[in-house]
mmCIF file of the N, C-alpha and C atoms, coordinates in Angstrom:
data_MODEL
# 
_entry.id   MODEL 
# 
loop_
_atom_site.group_PDB 
_atom_site.id 
_atom_site.type_symbol 
_atom_site.label_atom_id 
_atom_site.label_alt_id 
_atom_site.label_comp_id 
_atom_site.label_asym_id 
_atom_site.label_entity_id 
_atom_site.label_seq_id 
_atom_site.pdbx_PDB_ins_code 
_atom_site.Cartn_x 
_atom_site.Cartn_y 
_atom_site.Cartn_z 
_atom_site.occupancy 
_atom_site.B_iso_or_equiv 
_atom_site.pdbx_formal_charge 
_atom_site.auth_seq_id 
_atom_site.auth_comp_id 
_atom_site.auth_asym_id 
_atom_site.auth_atom_id 
_atom_site.pdbx_PDB_model_num 
ATOM 1   N N  . MET A 1 1  ? 132.088 -19.383 44.054 1.00 0.00 ? 1  MET A N  1 
ATOM 2   C CA . MET A 1 1  ? 131.067 -18.338 44.337 1.00 0.00 ? 1  MET A CA 1 
ATOM 3   C C  . MET A 1 1  ? 129.530 -18.943 44.560 1.00 0.00 ? 1  MET A C  1 
ATOM 4   N N  . LEU A 1 2  ? 128.931 -19.474 43.385 1.00 0.00 ? 2  LEU A N  1 
ATOM 5   C CA . LEU A 1 2  ? 127.990 -20.071 43.417 1.00 0.00 ? 2  LEU A CA 1 
ATOM 6   C C  . LEU A 1 2  ? 127.455 -21.487 43.219 1.00 0.00 ? 2  LEU A C  1 
ATOM 7   N N  . SER A 1 3  ? 128.836 -22.213 43.705 1.00 0.00 ? 3  SER A N  1 
ATOM 8   C CA . SER A 1 3  ? 128.953 -23.639 44.039 1.00 0.00 ? 3  SER A CA 1 
ATOM 9   C C  . SER A 1 3  ? 127.822 -24.208 44.978 1.00 0.00 ? 3  SER A C  1 
ATOM 10  N N  . TRP A 1 4  ? 127.671 -23.507 46.288 1.00 0.00 ? 4  TRP A N  1 
ATOM 11  C CA . TRP A 1 4  ? 126.836 -23.723 47.220 1.00 0.00 ? 4  TRP A CA 1 
ATOM 12  C C  . TRP A 1 4  ? 125.279 -23.811 46.734 1.00 0.00 ? 4  TRP A C  1 
ATOM 13  N N  . ILE A 1 5  ? 124.827 -23.309 45.353 1.00 0.00 ? 5  ILE A N  1 
ATOM 14  C CA . ILE A 1 5  ? 123.710 -23.296 44.796 1.00 0.00 ? 5  ILE A CA 1 
ATOM 15  C C  . ILE A 1 5  ? 123.229 -24.475 43.835 1.00 0.00 ? 5  ILE A C  1 
ATOM 16  N N  . PHE A 1 6  ? 124.571 -24.309 42.968 1.00 0.00 ? 6  PHE A N  1 
ATOM 17  C CA . PHE A 1 6  ? 124.489 -25.524 41.875 1.00 0.00 ? 6  PHE A CA 1 
ATOM 18  C C  . PHE A 1 6  ? 124.658 -26.889 42.184 1.00 0.00 ? 6  PHE A C  1 
ATOM 19  N N  . TRP A 1 7  ? 125.835 -27.176 43.107 1.00 0.00 ? 7  TRP A N  1 
ATOM 20  C CA . TRP A 1 7  ? 125.926 -28.489 43.565 1.00 0.00 ? 7  TRP A CA 1 
ATOM 21  C C  . TRP A 1 7  ? 124.864 -29.099 44.297 1.00 0.00 ? 7  TRP A C  1 
ATOM 22  N N  . PRO A 1 8  ? 124.050 -28.650 45.166 1.00 0.00 ? 8  PRO A N  1 
ATOM 23  C CA . PRO A 1 8  ? 123.031 -29.296 45.827 1.00 0.00 ? 8  PRO A CA 1 
ATOM 24  C C  . PRO A 1 8  ? 121.781 -29.636 44.793 1.00 0.00 ? 8  PRO A C  1 
ATOM 25  N N  . MET A 1 9  ? 121.777 -28.656 43.931 1.00 0.00 ? 9  MET A N  1 
ATOM 26  C CA . MET A 1 9  ? 120.561 -28.677 43.073 1.00 0.00 ? 9  MET A CA 1 
ATOM 27  C C  . MET A 1 9  ? 120.868 -29.861 41.954 1.00 0.00 ? 9  MET A C  1 
ATOM 28  N N  . THR A 1 10 ? 122.191 -30.095 41.575 1.00 0.00 ? 10 THR A N  1 
ATOM 29  C CA . THR A 1 10 ? 122.642 -31.011 40.673 1.00 0.00 ? 10 THR A CA 1 
ATOM 30  C C  . THR A 1 10 ? 122.444 -32.358 41.386 1.00 0.00 ? 10 THR A C  1 
ATOM 31  N N  . ILE A 1 11 ? 122.839 -32.524 42.594 1.00 0.00 ? 11 ILE A N  1 
ATOM 32  C CA . ILE A 1 11 ? 122.941 -33.695 43.482 1.00 0.00 ? 11 ILE A CA 1 
ATOM 33  C C  . ILE A 1 11 ? 121.238 -34.350 43.459 1.00 0.00 ? 11 ILE A C  1 
ATOM 34  N N  . THR A 1 12 ? 120.265 -33.046 43.472 1.00 0.00 ? 12 THR A N  1 
ATOM 35  C CA . THR A 1 12 ? 118.993 -33.411 43.762 1.00 0.00 ? 12 THR A CA 1 
ATOM 36  C C  . THR A 1 12 ? 118.344 -34.042 42.510 1.00 0.00 ? 12 THR A C  1 
ATOM 37  N N  . VAL A 1 13 ? 118.889 -33.356 41.259 1.00 0.00 ? 13 VAL A N  1 
ATOM 38  C CA . VAL A 1 13 ? 118.216 -33.768 39.998 1.00 0.00 ? 13 VAL A CA 1 
ATOM 39  C C  . VAL A 1 13 ? 118.949 -35.191 39.603 1.00 0.00 ? 13 VAL A C  1 
ATOM 40  N N  . LEU A 1 14 ? 120.141 -35.344 40.279 1.00 0.00 ? 14 LEU A N  1 
ATOM 41  C CA . LEU A 1 14 ? 120.995 -36.636 39.667 1.00 0.00 ? 14 LEU A CA 1 
ATOM 42  C C  . LEU A 1 14 ? 119.969 -37.832 40.632 1.00 0.00 ? 14 LEU A C  1 
ATOM 43  N N  . THR A 1 15 ? 119.784 -37.397 41.824 1.00 0.00 ? 15 THR A N  1 
ATOM 44  C CA . THR A 1 15 ? 119.093 -38.586 42.634 1.00 0.00 ? 15 THR A CA 1 
ATOM 45  C C  . THR A 1 15 ? 117.814 -38.978 42.140 1.00 0.00 ? 15 THR A C  1 
ATOM 46  N N  . VAL A 1 16 ? 116.942 -37.807 41.918 1.00 0.00 ? 16 VAL A N  1 
ATOM 47  C CA . VAL A 1 16 ? 115.618 -38.227 41.410 1.00 0.00 ? 16 VAL A CA 1 
ATOM 48  C C  . VAL A 1 16 ? 115.461 -38.821 39.972 1.00 0.00 ? 16 VAL A C  1 
ATOM 49  N N  . THR A 1 17 ? 116.644 -38.661 39.243 1.00 0.00 ? 17 THR A N  1 
ATOM 50  C CA . THR A 1 17 ? 116.671 -39.359 38.167 1.00 0.00 ? 17 THR A CA 1 
ATOM 51  C C  . THR A 1 17 ? 117.264 -40.929 38.199 1.00 0.00 ? 17 THR A C  1 
ATOM 52  N N  . LEU A 1 18 ? 118.101 -41.106 39.170 1.00 0.00 ? 18 LEU A N  1 
ATOM 53  C CA . LEU A 1 18 ? 118.559 -42.425 39.149 1.00 0.00 ? 18 LEU A CA 1 
ATOM 54  C C  . LEU A 1 18 ? 117.839 -43.349 40.131 1.00 0.00 ? 18 LEU A C  1 
ATOM 55  N N  . LEU A 1 19 ? 116.968 -42.554 41.100 1.00 0.00 ? 19 LEU A N  1 
ATOM 56  C CA . LEU A 1 19 ? 116.144 -43.351 42.158 1.00 0.00 ? 19 LEU A CA 1 
ATOM 57  C C  . LEU A 1 19 ? 115.215 -44.445 41.371 1.00 0.00 ? 19 LEU A C  1 
ATOM 58  N N  . PRO A 1 20 ? 114.346 -43.737 40.291 1.00 0.00 ? 20 PRO A N  1 
ATOM 59  C CA . PRO A 1 20 ? 113.363 -44.926 39.900 1.00 0.00 ? 20 PRO A CA 1 
ATOM 60  C C  . PRO A 1 20 ? 114.271 -45.968 39.006 1.00 0.00 ? 20 PRO A C  1 
ATOM 61  N N  . LEU A 1 21 ? 115.414 -46.240 38.861 1.00 0.00 ? 21 LEU A N  1 
ATOM 62  C CA . LEU A 1 21 ? 116.218 -47.289 38.425 1.00 0.00 ? 21 LEU A CA 1 
ATOM 63  C C  . LEU A 1 21 ? 116.561 -48.481 39.359 1.00 0.00 ? 21 LEU A C  1 
ATOM 64  N N  . THR A 1 22 ? 116.286 -48.104 40.361 1.00 0.00 ? 22 THR A N  1 
ATOM 65  C CA . THR A 1 22 ? 116.283 -49.044 41.677 1.00 0.00 ? 22 THR A CA 1 
ATOM 66  C C  . THR A 1 22 ? 115.004 -50.121 41.472 1.00 0.00 ? 22 THR A C  1 
ATOM 67  N N  . ASN A 1 23 ? 115.125 -51.144 42.249 1.00 0.00 ? 23 ASN A N  1 
ATOM 68  C CA . ASN A 1 23 ? 113.980 -51.893 42.345 1.00 0.00 ? 23 ASN A CA 1 
ATOM 69  C C  . ASN A 1 23 ? 112.930 -51.604 43.519 1.00 0.00 ? 23 ASN A C  1 
ATOM 70  N N  . GLY A 1 24 ? 113.062 -50.426 43.970 1.00 0.00 ? 24 GLY A N  1 
ATOM 71  C CA . GLY A 1 24 ? 112.233 -50.160 45.032 1.00 0.00 ? 24 GLY A CA 1 
ATOM 72  C C  . GLY A 1 24 ? 110.699 -50.172 44.450 1.00 0.00 ? 24 GLY A C  1 
ATOM 73  N N  . VAL A 1 25 ? 109.770 -50.319 45.243 1.00 0.00 ? 25 VAL A N  1 
ATOM 74  C CA . VAL A 1 25 ? 108.432 -50.582 45.061 1.00 0.00 ? 25 VAL A CA 1 
ATOM 75  C C  . VAL A 1 25 ? 107.569 -49.611 45.866 1.00 0.00 ? 25 VAL A C  1 
ATOM 76  N N  . VAL A 1 26 ? 108.338 -48.697 46.677 1.00 0.00 ? 26 VAL A N  1 
ATOM 77  C CA . VAL A 1 26 ? 107.480 -47.788 47.428 1.00 0.00 ? 26 VAL A CA 1 
ATOM 78  C C  . VAL A 1 26 ? 107.007 -46.447 46.665 1.00 0.00 ? 26 VAL A C  1 
ATOM 79  N N  . TRP A 1 27 ? 106.227 -45.935 47.023 1.00 0.00 ? 27 TRP A N  1 
ATOM 80  C CA . TRP A 1 27 ? 105.444 -44.833 46.158 1.00 0.00 ? 27 TRP A CA 1 
ATOM 81  C C  . TRP A 1 27 ? 106.639 -43.735 46.059 1.00 0.00 ? 27 TRP A C  1 
ATOM 82  N N  . TRP A 1 28 ? 107.435 -43.253 47.030 1.00 0.00 ? 28 TRP A N  1 
ATOM 83  C CA . TRP A 1 28 ? 108.200 -42.237 47.058 1.00 0.00 ? 28 TRP A CA 1 
ATOM 84  C C  . TRP A 1 28 ? 109.469 -42.676 45.990 1.00 0.00 ? 28 TRP A C  1 
ATOM 85  N N  . VAL A 1 29 ? 109.783 -43.690 45.587 1.00 0.00 ? 29 VAL A N  1 
ATOM 86  C CA . VAL A 1 29 ? 110.766 -43.999 44.771 1.00 0.00 ? 29 VAL A CA 1 
ATOM 87  C C  . VAL A 1 29 ? 109.921 -44.277 43.388 1.00 0.00 ? 29 VAL A C  1 
ATOM 88  N N  . ARG A 1 30 ? 108.769 -44.609 43.349 1.00 0.00 ? 30 ARG A N  1 
ATOM 89  C CA . ARG A 1 30 ? 108.080 -44.972 41.889 1.00 0.00 ? 30 ARG A CA 1 
ATOM 90  C C  . ARG A 1 30 ? 107.587 -43.641 41.307 1.00 0.00 ? 30 ARG A C  1 
ATOM 91  N N  . ILE A 1 31 ? 107.390 -42.657 42.187 1.00 0.00 ? 31 ILE A N  1 
ATOM 92  C CA . ILE A 1 31 ? 106.630 -41.320 41.769 1.00 0.00 ? 31 ILE A CA 1 
ATOM 93  C C  . ILE A 1 31 ? 107.459 -40.688 40.915 1.00 0.00 ? 31 ILE A C  1 
ATOM 94  N N  . TRP A 1 32 ? 108.781 -40.850 40.862 1.00 0.00 ? 32 TRP A N  1 
ATOM 95  C CA . TRP A 1 32 ? 109.972 -40.015 40.066 1.00 0.00 ? 32 TRP A CA 1 
ATOM 96  C C  . TRP A 1 32 ? 110.075 -40.824 38.563 1.00 0.00 ? 32 TRP A C  1 
ATOM 97  N N  . ASP A 1 33 ? 109.150 -41.836 38.150 1.00 0.00 ? 33 ASP A N  1 
ATOM 98  C CA . ASP A 1 33 ? 109.143 -42.386 36.755 1.00 0.00 ? 33 ASP A CA 1 
ATOM 99  C C  . ASP A 1 33 ? 108.221 -41.318 35.959 1.00 0.00 ? 33 ASP A C  1 
ATOM 100 N N  . PHE A 1 34 ? 107.420 -40.591 36.435 1.00 0.00 ? 34 PHE A N  1 
ATOM 101 C CA . PHE A 1 34 ? 106.422 -39.658 35.773 1.00 0.00 ? 34 PHE A CA 1 
ATOM 102 C C  . PHE A 1 34 ? 106.850 -38.567 35.292 1.00 0.00 ? 34 PHE A C  1 
ATOM 103 N N  . PRO A 1 35 ? 107.492 -37.699 36.115 1.00 0.00 ? 35 PRO A N  1 
ATOM 104 C CA . PRO A 1 35 ? 108.096 -36.335 35.769 1.00 0.00 ? 35 PRO A CA 1 
ATOM 105 C C  . PRO A 1 35 ? 109.611 -36.338 35.130 1.00 0.00 ? 35 PRO A C  1 
ATOM 106 N N  . ARG A 1 36 ? 109.823 -37.333 34.013 1.00 0.00 ? 36 ARG A N  1 
ATOM 107 C CA . ARG A 1 36 ? 110.799 -37.341 33.286 1.00 0.00 ? 36 ARG A CA 1 
ATOM 108 C C  . ARG A 1 36 ? 111.282 -36.235 32.482 1.00 0.00 ? 36 ARG A C  1 
ATOM 109 N N  . LEU A 1 37 ? 110.285 -35.839 31.815 1.00 0.00 ? 37 LEU A N  1 
ATOM 110 C CA . LEU A 1 37 ? 110.396 -34.468 31.147 1.00 0.00 ? 37 LEU A CA 1 
ATOM 111 C C  . LEU A 1 37 ? 110.764 -33.292 31.860 1.00 0.00 ? 37 LEU A C  1 
ATOM 112 N N  . HIS A 1 38 ? 110.075 -33.078 32.847 1.00 0.00 ? 38 HIS A N  1 
ATOM 113 C CA . HIS A 1 38 ? 110.544 -31.909 33.698 1.00 0.00 ? 38 HIS A CA 1 
ATOM 114 C C  . HIS A 1 38 ? 111.517 -32.017 34.413 1.00 0.00 ? 38 HIS A C  1 
ATOM 115 N N  . ILE A 1 39 ? 112.058 -33.233 34.703 1.00 0.00 ? 39 ILE A N  1 
ATOM 116 C CA . ILE A 1 39 ? 113.488 -33.314 35.466 1.00 0.00 ? 39 ILE A CA 1 
ATOM 117 C C  . ILE A 1 39 ? 114.590 -32.901 34.484 1.00 0.00 ? 39 ILE A C  1 
ATOM 118 N N  . ALA A 1 40 ? 114.482 -33.563 33.042 1.00 0.00 ? 40 ALA A N  1 
ATOM 119 C CA . ALA A 1 40 ? 115.286 -33.277 32.023 1.00 0.00 ? 40 ALA A CA 1 
ATOM 120 C C  . ALA A 1 40 ? 115.440 -31.692 31.638 1.00 0.00 ? 40 ALA A C  1 
ATOM 121 N N  . ILE A 1 41 ? 114.252 -31.228 31.736 1.00 0.00 ? 41 ILE A N  1 
ATOM 122 C CA . ILE A 1 41 ? 114.165 -29.640 31.460 1.00 0.00 ? 41 ILE A CA 1 
ATOM 123 C C  . ILE A 1 41 ? 114.886 -28.967 32.697 1.00 0.00 ? 41 ILE A C  1 
ATOM 124 N N  . LEU A 1 42 ? 114.714 -29.430 33.915 1.00 0.00 ? 42 LEU A N  1 
ATOM 125 C CA . LEU A 1 42 ? 115.426 -28.823 35.013 1.00 0.00 ? 42 LEU A CA 1 
ATOM 126 C C  . LEU A 1 42 ? 116.946 -28.820 34.910 1.00 0.00 ? 42 LEU A C  1 
ATOM 127 N N  . ALA A 1 43 ? 117.414 -30.043 34.435 1.00 0.00 ? 43 ALA A N  1 
ATOM 128 C CA . ALA A 1 43 ? 118.870 -30.441 34.331 1.00 0.00 ? 43 ALA A CA 1 
ATOM 129 C C  . ALA A 1 43 ? 119.508 -29.631 33.117 1.00 0.00 ? 43 ALA A C  1 
ATOM 130 N N  . LEU A 1 44 ? 118.659 -29.463 31.951 1.00 0.00 ? 44 LEU A N  1 
ATOM 131 C CA . LEU A 1 44 ? 119.186 -28.476 30.880 1.00 0.00 ? 44 LEU A CA 1 
ATOM 132 C C  . LEU A 1 44 ? 119.157 -27.157 31.420 1.00 0.00 ? 44 LEU A C  1 
ATOM 133 N N  . THR A 1 45 ? 118.321 -26.714 32.064 1.00 0.00 ? 45 THR A N  1 
ATOM 134 C CA . THR A 1 45 ? 118.150 -25.250 32.599 1.00 0.00 ? 45 THR A CA 1 
ATOM 135 C C  . THR A 1 45 ? 119.386 -25.006 33.666 1.00 0.00 ? 45 THR A C  1 
ATOM 136 N N  . LEU A 1 46 ? 119.660 -26.078 34.470 1.00 0.00 ? 46 LEU A N  1 
ATOM 137 C CA . LEU A 1 46 ? 120.792 -25.895 35.366 1.00 0.00 ? 46 LEU A CA 1 
ATOM 138 C C  . LEU A 1 46 ? 121.935 -25.919 34.661 1.00 0.00 ? 46 LEU A C  1 
ATOM 139 N N  . LEU A 1 47 ? 122.302 -26.803 33.492 1.00 0.00 ? 47 LEU A N  1 
ATOM 140 C CA . LEU A 1 47 ? 123.461 -26.900 32.594 1.00 0.00 ? 47 LEU A CA 1 
ATOM 141 C C  . LEU A 1 47 ? 123.764 -25.508 31.934 1.00 0.00 ? 47 LEU A C  1 
ATOM 142 N N  . VAL A 1 48 ? 122.670 -24.937 31.577 1.00 0.00 ? 48 VAL A N  1 
ATOM 143 C CA . VAL A 1 48 ? 122.639 -23.411 30.730 1.00 0.00 ? 48 VAL A CA 1 
ATOM 144 C C  . VAL A 1 48 ? 122.973 -22.551 31.757 1.00 0.00 ? 48 VAL A C  1 
ATOM 145 N N  . ALA A 1 49 ? 122.560 -22.588 32.880 1.00 0.00 ? 49 ALA A N  1 
ATOM 146 C CA . ALA A 1 49 ? 122.776 -21.420 33.841 1.00 0.00 ? 49 ALA A CA 1 
ATOM 147 C C  . ALA A 1 49 ? 124.101 -21.561 34.519 1.00 0.00 ? 49 ALA A C  1 
ATOM 148 N N  . CYS A 1 50 ? 124.575 -22.672 34.653 1.00 0.00 ? 50 CYS A N  1 
ATOM 149 C CA . CYS A 1 50 ? 125.971 -22.751 35.157 1.00 0.00 ? 50 CYS A CA 1 
ATOM 150 C C  . CYS A 1 50 ? 127.404 -22.568 34.393 1.00 0.00 ? 50 CYS A C  1 
ATOM 151 N N  . LEU A 1 51 ? 126.904 -22.302 33.006 1.00 0.00 ? 51 LEU A N  1 
ATOM 152 C CA . LEU A 1 51 ? 128.074 -22.342 32.061 1.00 0.00 ? 51 LEU A CA 1 
ATOM 153 C C  . LEU A 1 51 ? 128.871 -20.797 32.255 1.00 0.00 ? 51 LEU A C  1 
ATOM 154 N N  . PRO A 1 52 ? 128.024 -19.674 32.549 1.00 0.00 ? 52 PRO A N  1 
ATOM 155 C CA . PRO A 1 52 ? 128.825 -18.439 32.540 1.00 0.00 ? 52 PRO A CA 1 
ATOM 156 C C  . PRO A 1 52 ? 129.596 -18.122 33.968 1.00 0.00 ? 52 PRO A C  1 
ATOM 157 N N  . PHE A 1 53 ? 129.168 -18.943 35.026 1.00 0.00 ? 53 PHE A N  1 
ATOM 158 C CA . PHE A 1 53 ? 129.933 -18.708 36.221 1.00 0.00 ? 53 PHE A CA 1 
ATOM 159 C C  . PHE A 1 53 ? 131.085 -19.437 36.581 1.00 0.00 ? 53 PHE A C  1 
ATOM 160 N N  . ALA A 1 54 ? 131.956 -18.923 37.456 1.00 0.00 ? 54 ALA A N  1 
ATOM 161 C CA . ALA A 1 54 ? 133.163 -19.768 37.769 1.00 0.00 ? 54 ALA A CA 1 
ATOM 162 C C  . ALA A 1 54 ? 132.589 -20.568 38.904 1.00 0.00 ? 54 ALA A C  1 
ATOM 163 N N  . ILE A 1 55 ? 132.496 -21.985 38.829 1.00 0.00 ? 55 ILE A N  1 
ATOM 164 C CA . ILE A 1 55 ? 132.036 -22.991 39.720 1.00 0.00 ? 55 ILE A CA 1 
ATOM 165 C C  . ILE A 1 55 ? 133.222 -23.980 39.981 1.00 0.00 ? 55 ILE A C  1 
ATOM 166 N N  . SER A 1 56 ? 133.358 -24.360 41.193 1.00 0.00 ? 56 SER A N  1 
ATOM 167 C CA . SER A 1 56 ? 134.286 -25.307 41.323 1.00 0.00 ? 56 SER A CA 1 
ATOM 168 C C  . SER A 1 56 ? 134.048 -26.741 40.720 1.00 0.00 ? 56 SER A C  1 
ATOM 169 N N  . PHE A 1 57 ? 134.867 -27.550 40.104 1.00 0.00 ? 57 PHE A N  1 
ATOM 170 C CA . PHE A 1 57 ? 134.523 -28.696 39.393 1.00 0.00 ? 57 PHE A CA 1 
ATOM 171 C C  . PHE A 1 57 ? 133.533 -28.657 38.345 1.00 0.00 ? 57 PHE A C  1 
ATOM 172 N N  . LYS A 1 58 ? 133.686 -27.489 37.435 1.00 0.00 ? 58 LYS A N  1 
ATOM 173 C CA . LYS A 1 58 ? 132.679 -27.445 36.431 1.00 0.00 ? 58 LYS A CA 1 
ATOM 174 C C  . LYS A 1 58 ? 132.677 -28.424 35.566 1.00 0.00 ? 58 LYS A C  1 
ATOM 175 N N  . PRO A 1 59 ? 133.605 -28.888 35.076 1.00 0.00 ? 59 PRO A N  1 
ATOM 176 C CA . PRO A 1 59 ? 133.484 -30.100 34.186 1.00 0.00 ? 59 PRO A CA 1 
ATOM 177 C C  . PRO A 1 59 ? 132.587 -31.319 34.780 1.00 0.00 ? 59 PRO A C  1 
ATOM 178 N N  . LEU A 1 60 ? 132.933 -31.455 35.666 1.00 0.00 ? 60 LEU A N  1 
ATOM 179 C CA . LEU A 1 60 ? 132.225 -32.538 36.604 1.00 0.00 ? 60 LEU A CA 1 
ATOM 180 C C  . LEU A 1 60 ? 130.745 -32.171 36.696 1.00 0.00 ? 60 LEU A C  1 
ATOM 181 N N  . LEU A 1 61 ? 130.344 -31.232 36.953 1.00 0.00 ? 61 LEU A N  1 
ATOM 182 C CA . LEU A 1 61 ? 129.147 -30.826 37.098 1.00 0.00 ? 61 LEU A CA 1 
ATOM 183 C C  . LEU A 1 61 ? 128.393 -30.681 35.839 1.00 0.00 ? 61 LEU A C  1 
ATOM 184 N N  . CYS A 1 62 ? 129.018 -30.436 34.755 1.00 0.00 ? 62 CYS A N  1 
ATOM 185 C CA . CYS A 1 62 ? 128.291 -30.339 33.263 1.00 0.00 ? 62 CYS A CA 1 
ATOM 186 C C  . CYS A 1 62 ? 128.170 -31.907 33.086 1.00 0.00 ? 62 CYS A C  1 
ATOM 187 N N  . VAL A 1 63 ? 129.021 -32.556 33.233 1.00 0.00 ? 63 VAL A N  1 
ATOM 188 C CA . VAL A 1 63 ? 128.989 -34.222 32.906 1.00 0.00 ? 63 VAL A CA 1 
ATOM 189 C C  . VAL A 1 63 ? 127.924 -34.793 33.768 1.00 0.00 ? 63 VAL A C  1 
ATOM 190 N N  . LEU A 1 64 ? 127.619 -34.567 35.031 1.00 0.00 ? 64 LEU A N  1 
ATOM 191 C CA . LEU A 1 64 ? 126.447 -35.108 35.887 1.00 0.00 ? 64 LEU A CA 1 
ATOM 192 C C  . LEU A 1 64 ? 125.227 -34.336 35.100 1.00 0.00 ? 64 LEU A C  1 
ATOM 193 N N  . LEU A 1 65 ? 125.237 -33.191 34.939 1.00 0.00 ? 65 LEU A N  1 
ATOM 194 C CA . LEU A 1 65 ? 123.936 -32.846 34.444 1.00 0.00 ? 65 LEU A CA 1 
ATOM 195 C C  . LEU A 1 65 ? 123.707 -33.289 32.961 1.00 0.00 ? 65 LEU A C  1 
ATOM 196 N N  . GLY A 1 66 ? 124.467 -33.592 32.237 1.00 0.00 ? 66 GLY A N  1 
ATOM 197 C CA . GLY A 1 66 ? 124.372 -33.875 30.846 1.00 0.00 ? 66 GLY A CA 1 
ATOM 198 C C  . GLY A 1 66 ? 123.784 -35.362 30.776 1.00 0.00 ? 66 GLY A C  1 
# 
């Protein structure tokens, strides 16, 4: 039901979390080094918000957000 909301948001959070770990030196890669706390709070909020809903592949979603 709500998979079309939670999965794209999870993929986005995962992407901006892993992007600074690359060796890219362009600004749009390096800018994600700074809002780490904000990204972590967003991931935690998504994790808590998805728990009461029936979402396809929920265990995988929870692991990715964790």
